[in-house]
C-alpha positions in Angstrom: 21.4 20.1 -3.8 19.9 22.0 -6.7 17.8 25.2 -6.2 14.4 25.8 -7.8 12.5 29.1 -7.5 8.7 29.0 -8.0 6.1 31.7 -8.1 2.9 31.2 -6.1 -0.1 33.3 -5.6 -0.2 34.9 -2.1 -2.9 32.5 -0.8 -0.8 29.5 -1.8 2.4 30.9 -0.3 0.5 31.6 3.0 -1.0 28.0 2.9 2.5 26.5 2.4 4.0 28.6 5.2 1.1 27.7 7.6 1.3 24.0 6.7 5.0 23.9 7.2 4.7 25.5 10.6 1.7 23.4 11.6 3.4 20.1 10.7 6.7 21.1 12.5 8.9 21.7 9.5 11.8 24.1 10.0 11.5 25.7 6.5 9.0 25.7 3.7 11.6 23.9 1.6 11.6 21.0 4.0 7.8 20.9 3.8 7.7 21.0 0.0 10.4 18.2 -0.2 8.2 16.1 2.1 5.1 16.8 -0.1 7.1 15.8 -3.2 8.4 12.6 -1.6 4.8 11.7 -0.7 3.8 12.2 -4.3 6.7 10.0 -5.5 5.8 7.3 -3.1 2.2 7.4 -4.2 3.3 7.1 -7.9 5.6 4.2 -7.1 2.7 2.4 -5.3 0.4 3.0 -8.3 3.1 1.7 -10.7 3.6 -1.4 -8.5 -0.1 -2.0 -8.3 -0.4 -1.7 -12.1 2.4 -4.3 -12.5 0.7 -6.6 -10.0 -2.7 -6.2 -11.7 -1.0 -7.0 -15.1 0.6 -10.1 -13.6 -2.7 -11.3 -12.1 -4.5 -10.7 -15.4 -1.8 -12.4 -17.5 -3.4 -15.9 -17.0 -3.2 -18.8 -14.6 -0.1 -19.4 -12.6 1.9 -22.5 -12.8 3.8 -24.1 -9.8 7.5 -23.6 -9.7 9.4 -26.9 -10.4 12.7 -27.9 -8.9 14.2 -27.2 -12.3 12.8 -23.7 -12.3 14.5 -23.0 -8.9 17.8 -24.5 -10.1 17.7 -22.3 -13.2 17.1 -19.2 -11.1 19.9 -20.1 -8.8 22.3 -20.8 -11.7 21.5 -17.4 -13.3 22.0 -15.6 -10.0 25.4 -17.3 -9.5 26.4 -16.4 -13.0 25.5 -12.8 -12.5 27.5 -12.7 -9.2 30.5 -14.3 -10.9 30.5 -11.5 -13.6 30.3 -8.7 -11.0 33.6 -7.1 -9.9 34.6 -7.9 -6.4 33.1 -5.6 -3.8 35.8 -6.2 -1.1 
């Protein structure tokens, strides 16, 4: 695991220490990792929602045909055949 040192004003340091203790974290590092993970999840959700919005705004959908499903299956099987064995 990499190490990162940061400088904080005294009030922020106290806040982080208090929050870590209040939320039951053993260390401030654990607390800050949790905060960063929450931000990462929020960004991932926003990116997903943007993609979903883009898809919805791209025009009317068309029903999948039997041929569409067969093509998806064929492509999937071809990809699997190209992958090295995982056994």
